[in-house]
C-alpha positions in Angstrom: 43.8 37.4 97.1 42.1 41.1 97.0 40.4 43.1 94.0 43.0 45.8 93.3 42.7 49.1 90.9 45.5 50.7 89.9 46.6 53.6 87.3 49.0 53.3 84.3 48.8 49.1 84.0 49.5 48.6 80.8 51.5 45.2 79.3 50.9 43.8 76.0 50.7 40.0 74.8 51.0 37.6 71.7 49.0 34.9 73.5 46.2 33.1 70.9 42.9 31.5 71.7 40.5 31.5 75.1 43.2 30.6 77.9 45.4 32.4 80.2 47.9 35.4 79.0 51.3 35.3 78.9 52.2 39.1 79.6 55.1 40.4 77.5 56.1 43.6 79.4 54.8 47.2 80.1 54.1 49.5 77.7 56.3 52.8 78.1 55.4 55.1 80.8 53.3 52.3 82.4 53.5 49.4 85.1 53.3 45.7 84.7 50.4 43.7 86.3 52.5 42.1 89.1 54.1 45.5 90.1 50.6 47.8 90.1 48.3 44.9 91.0 50.4 42.2 92.7 51.0 38.5 92.9 47.4 36.6 93.3 45.2 39.8 93.3 42.4 40.0 90.8 41.6 42.8 88.9 39.2 44.2 85.8 41.2 44.0 82.7 40.7 44.9 78.7 42.3 43.1 76.2 42.4 44.8 72.8 43.7 43.7 69.6 46.1 45.8 68.0 45.0 45.0 64.3 41.9 42.9 64.4 38.5 43.9 65.7 38.8 41.6 68.6 38.3 43.4 72.1 37.5 41.5 75.8 36.9 42.8 79.3 36.7 40.6 82.6 37.9 39.8 85.9 40.9 38.2 86.0 44.1 36.7 88.3 47.3 38.0 88.2 50.4 35.4 88.8 54.1 36.5 89.0 56.1 33.5 86.9 58.3 33.5 83.8 56.4 35.1 81.9 53.8 37.0 84.3 50.4 35.4 83.3 46.9 36.9 83.6 43.9 34.5 83.6 40.9 35.4 82.3 38.5 34.0 84.9 35.1 36.1 84.3 34.2 38.0 81.1 31.6 40.8 81.8 31.7 42.0 77.5 33.3 41.1 74.4 33.6 41.3 70.7 32.4 37.3 70.9 28.8 38.4 72.3 30.2 38.8 75.7 32.0 35.5 75.5 35.7 34.5 75.9 37.6 35.8 72.6 39.3 33.2 71.0 42.0 35.7 70.0 44.1 35.2 66.6 47.8 36.2 65.9 49.2 39.4 66.7 50.3 41.9 69.2 47.3 42.7 72.1 47.2 45.3 74.4 45.9 44.2 78.0 45.2 47.2 80.5 43.4 47.4 83.9 39.9 49.2 83.5 37.1 50.1 85.4 33.7 48.2 83.6 30.8 50.9 83.1 28.7 47.8 84.8 30.7 47.5 87.8 30.5 51.8 88.6 28.0 53.7 91.0 27.2 57.2 90.0 24.2 60.0 90.2 22.4 60.4 87.2 21.2 64.1 86.0 18.4 64.4 88.5 21.1 63.2 91.5 19.5 59.7 91.8 22.1 56.6 92.4 20.4 53.2 91.0 21.3 50.3 92.6 20.2 47.0 90.3 19.4 43.5 91.0 16.4 43.4 92.5 13.9 40.9 91.4 10.8 43.3 90.7 12.3 47.1 91.0 15.4 49.1 91.4 16.6 50.6 94.5 16.9 54.5 94.0 19.0 56.6 96.1 18.3 60.6 95.9 20.9 62.5 98.1 20.1 66.0 96.5 17.7 67.2 98.7 17.6 69.8 101.3 15.5 71.4 103.8 15.1 74.9 103.0 13.0 75.6 105.8 16.3 75.1 108.3 19.6 75.7 107.6 23.0 73.4 107.4 20.2 70.4 106.8 20.7 67.4 104.5 18.2 65.0 103.7 19.0 61.2 101.8 15.7 59.5 100.7 15.7 55.9 99.9 13.1 54.5 97.6 12.5 51.9 95.1 12.1 53.1 91.3 8.8 52.6 89.5 8.1 53.9 86.0 11.5 55.7 86.4 10.7 57.4 89.6 11.2 56.8 93.4 8.4 55.4 95.8 10.0 57.3 98.9 9.9 54.4 101.7 12.7 56.2 104.3 15.0 59.3 104.8 17.6 60.4 106.9 18.3 63.8 108.0 21.0 65.8 109.1 20.8 68.8 110.9 23.8 71.4 112.3 22.7 73.3 114.7 24.4 76.8 115.0 28.3 76.9 113.7 29.5 74.2 116.2 29.9 70.9 114.0 29.8 69.0 116.8 26.3 70.0 117.7 23.4 68.8 115.9 20.6 66.1 115.3 19.9 63.1 113.3 16.7 62.1 112.3 15.1 58.8 111.1 11.8 58.9 109.2 9.4 56.3 107.9 6.3 57.6 105.4 3.2 56.7 107.6 0.0 54.9 105.2 -3.1 56.9 105.3 -5.0 53.6 104.5 -5.7 54.6 100.7 -2.0 53.8 99.6 -1.2 57.6 100.2 1.5 59.0 102.7 0.3 61.1 105.6 2.9 62.2 108.0 6.0 60.7 109.0 6.7 58.5 111.5 9.9 60.0 112.8 12.8 59.1 115.3 15.0 61.7 116.1 19.1 61.8 117.7 20.6 64.7 119.3 23.9 65.7 120.4 23.3 64.6 123.9 22.2 60.9 122.9 18.2 61.8 123.8 16.2 60.3 121.6 12.7 61.5 120.7 9.4 59.9 118.8 6.6 61.9 117.1 3.8 59.5 117.9 3.4 56.4 119.9 5.6 53.9 120.1 5.3 50.0 121.3 8.6 48.4 122.2 9.3 45.0 121.8 12.5 44.8 123.2 15.2 46.9 124.8 18.7 46.8 124.3 21.8 48.1 126.5 21.8 49.9 129.4 18.1 51.4 130.4 18.7 51.6 134.1 21.5 53.4 135.4 20.2 56.5 134.0 17.1 56.6 136.4 16.9 58.2 139.9 17.7 55.8 142.7 14.5 54.8 144.9 15.2 53.1 148.3 11.3 53.2 149.5 9.8 50.4 147.6 7.3 48.4 149.0 5.8 44.8 148.4 3.0 46.1 146.6 5.1 48.0 143.9 4.5 46.8 140.5 7.3 45.3 138.1 8.1 44.2 134.6 8.1 40.6 134.1 8.4 38.6 130.7 6.1 35.9 130.7 7.8 32.7 129.1 4.4 30.6 128.6 2.8 33.8 127.0 5.4 35.4 125.3 4.8 38.6 126.6 5.7 41.4 129.3 3.6 41.5 132.2 3.4 43.5 135.6 3.2 42.2 139.1 3.9 43.1 142.6 7.3 42.7 144.0 5.5 40.3 146.3 4.4 37.8 143.6 7.3 37.7 142.0 9.4 37.1 144.7 7.2 34.1 146.0 7.2 32.6 142.2 10.6 33.0 141.5 12.6 31.0 138.9 14.1 27.3 140.0 17.8 28.1 140.8 20.5 26.0 139.3 21.6 22.4 140.2 24.2 22.4 142.8 27.5 20.9 142.2 28.1 17.3 142.2 28.9 15.5 145.3 32.5 13.5 146.0 32.8 9.8 144.8 32.1 7.3 147.0 35.0 4.5 148.4 36.0 2.1 146.0 34.5 -1.3 146.4 36.5 -4.3 147.4 37.7 -6.2 144.4 36.2 -9.1 142.5 37.2 -12.8 142.4 39.4 -13.7 139.4 38.0 -14.6 136.4 38.5 -18.3 134.9 41.6 -18.7 133.0 41.5 -17.9 129.0 42.0 -20.5 126.1 45.3 -21.5 125.2 46.7 -18.4 122.5 47.7 -19.7 119.0 51.4 -21.1 118.5 53.7 -18.5 117.8 55.6 -17.5 114.1 58.9 -20.0 114.1 62.1 -18.3 115.5 64.9 -17.2 113.4 67.9 -19.8 112.1 70.6 -20.0 114.7 74.1 -19.0 113.6 76.0 -21.3 111.5 79.0 -23.2 113.8 82.7 -22.4 113.2 84.5 -24.4 110.4 86.8 -27.0 111.9 90.4 -27.0 111.5 92.3 -27.9 108.1 93.7 -31.5 107.5 97.3 -31.5 106.9 98.6 -31.6 103.4 99.0 -34.3 101.5 102.0 -35.3 99.5 102.7 -33.5 95.6 101.6 -36.2 92.8 103.4 -36.8 89.3 102.8 -34.5 86.7 100.2 -35.9 84.4 99.9 -35.6 80.6 99.3 -32.5 78.5 95.3 -32.8 78.2 93.6 -32.0 74.6 92.7 -28.3 74.1 89.0 -27.8 75.4 86.2 -26.2 73.7 85.6 -22.4 73.0 84.0 -21.1 75.9 80.6 -19.0 75.6 81.0 -15.3 74.6 81.0 -13.5 77.3 78.6 -10.6 78.3 78.5 -7.1 76.1 80.8 -4.3 78.1 79.0 -1.4 79.8 78.9 1.7 77.2 76.4 4.1 75.0 74.0 2.7 73.1 71.5 4.1 70.8 68.7 3.4 73.5 70.6 4.6 76.2 69.8 8.2 78.0 73.3 9.6 78.9 74.3 12.2 80.7 78.1 14.1 80.1 80.0 16.4 81.8 81.8 17.0 78.5 82.1 15.5 75.0 84.8 15.4 72.3 84.5 14.0 69.0 87.4 13.6 67.0 89.3 15.7 69.8 89.6 15.5 73.4 86.9 16.6 76.1 87.4 19.8 77.3 86.0 19.4 80.6 84.1 22.2 80.9 80.6 21.2 81.7 77.9 21.2 79.1 80.7 21.8 76.2 80.8 20.0 72.8 83.9 19.8 70.8 84.3 18.4 67.4 86.8 18.4 64.6 84.4 18.1 62.0 80.7 19.1 61.4 77.8 18.4 63.3 74.8 17.1 61.2 71.3 17.0 63.1 67.7 17.4 62.5 66.4 17.5 58.6 65.7 20.2 55.9 64.3 18.1 52.8 61.2 19.7 51.6 59.9 15.6 52.0 59.4 15.8 55.1 57.4 19.6 55.5 53.9 20.7 54.7 55.0 24.5 54.0 52.5 27.2 55.5 53.6 29.9 53.5 57.1 32.5 53.9 57.7 34.4 57.1 55.9 37.9 56.1 56.9 41.3 57.6 60.4 39.4 57.8 62.1 43.0 57.8 60.4 44.9 60.3 60.7 41.6 62.7 64.6 41.9 62.7 64.2 45.6 63.0 62.8 44.7 66.2 65.8 42.6 67.2 69.1 43.4 68.6 72.6 42.0 68.5 74.1 43.0 72.2 77.4 42.5 73.9 77.3 41.0 77.0 79.0 39.5 79.8 77.5 36.6 82.0 76.2 37.8 85.6 76.2 36.4 88.8 72.9 34.3 88.5 74.7 33.1 85.3 77.8 32.0 87.4 75.2 30.5 90.5 74.5 28.5 87.9 77.8 26.8 86.6 78.8 29.3 83.9 82.2 30.8 84.3 83.2 32.3 81.2 84.7 35.8 81.8 85.0 37.0 78.6 82.9 39.3 76.6 80.4 37.4 74.5 77.9 38.3 72.0 74.0 37.2 71.5 70.5 38.3 71.6 67.4 38.9 74.1 65.4 35.6 74.2 62.1 37.7 75.0 62.8 40.1 72.2 62.9 37.0 69.7 60.0 35.6 71.6 58.0 38.7 70.8 58.4 38.3 67.0 59.6 34.8 65.9 58.3 32.5 69.1 58.9 29.5 67.0 62.8 29.5 67.5 62.6 30.3 71.2 62.3 27.3 74.0 63.3 26.4 77.7 66.8 26.9 78.3 68.5 23.5 79.3 70.1 24.7 82.5 66.2 25.2 84.5 62.7 25.6 82.6 62.5 29.0 84.1 64.5 30.6 81.6 64.5 31.0 77.6 66.7 30.3 74.8 67.3 30.5 71.5 68.0 28.1 68.3 70.3 30.3 66.9 70.1 28.5 63.2 66.8 28.6 63.1 66.9 32.9 62.7 68.7 32.1 59.4 65.0 31.7 57.4 64.0 35.3 59.2 67.1 36.9 57.9 66.8 35.4 54.4 62.8 37.0 53.8 64.4 40.1 55.5 67.3 40.2 53.1 64.6 39.9 49.9 62.6 42.7 51.3 65.3 44.8 51.7 66.6 43.6 48.2 63.2 44.6 46.7 63.2 48.2 48.6 66.8 48.9 47.0 65.8 47.9 43.3 62.6 49.8 43.2 64.8 52.8 44.7 67.7 52.0 41.8 64.4 52.2 39.3 63.2 55.9 40.4 60.4 54.2 42.4 60.0 55.8 46.0 56.7 54.3 47.0 58.8 51.8 49.5 60.4 54.2 51.6 
């Protein structure tokens, strides 16, 4: 998972509350978050309500799903005192942004500010140039106090002549004069040949890398010549003669382990252990074979007819479908034969379901702006595609219907998960009737106003 920023990433959503957003598709001339940012990546986002004073800026995670989602992991700023906004109903714009609090920029004085220290702020001034030397740039570092940087170091890059590979790099630190002020700088200079020089005395505490091969080879060393040795007990580098150091060389490493000796003779056998517990009983043996049948006896005389016996008990209920059954059928026919087409129900009369009696309902108001919502829907001719056929549908004819995702945007109460798979959507078509009723009434009001000479509604 990575933090990704991209241009022209914008979608809409109708999700309410403070949770994860369901994304409804890219705006015109924009990309979706899954396309522009990528599944599983994080992104800085902004959410702005189209018709309410609600906004939120934060860091979230993109998930490729049905529908695609954007989690609201970290809130940076919002209309709810920089906390998660409990978004109201309606359409919101969701887009990729770069929060001001996450940017680094230079002010009018050419200083870049990096906040976050416990007592001061790091300031970087890259606007300084050494006017005495051509082709030179200086980068100053300092901690800001009362708005101005106190220099704590600089890096100077100098180009010698016109050759871009011929120059020096200088590192400098102000040298304290004992009164809190800065006098001369302590400077380390590295030229294009790799040579390093200091402008003052240097005490070396550690050398890293090859410091030997660059020296001249000497073949006339004597035992009285001096060499440098690190004294572990004193934690310091000291000098000593070659002869003295050789006499006090370190203890050599432990030698390798010698071979194993021959195996000893076997010891005498131990005493017999106690008797173990009785094991479990073995399984029952197989039944013996049946004996041979005896010879048939003579047939006896027919006896008198006996009286009628009592009525036997009622037999068990046969298998079937009851009101508590959970039954799956291939197809069903009510008053007619089943068609045999998977999932089809055929009936010779009305199918009555659910309820409409107001005794069961707490009405929450009429559907508002119904005509505008209808205008956002479309009626389509369509044919089943390869995905539908792979799931068992086999209607080759031209059909009519709506787009469930368009309906979800204006009337989500009539959209539900498709029975073939929870990943897909379907529409309760009969529940579109209330929307059409209110839309026709709004349209009728407009027509009546026009007939009465009132053009204010158009």
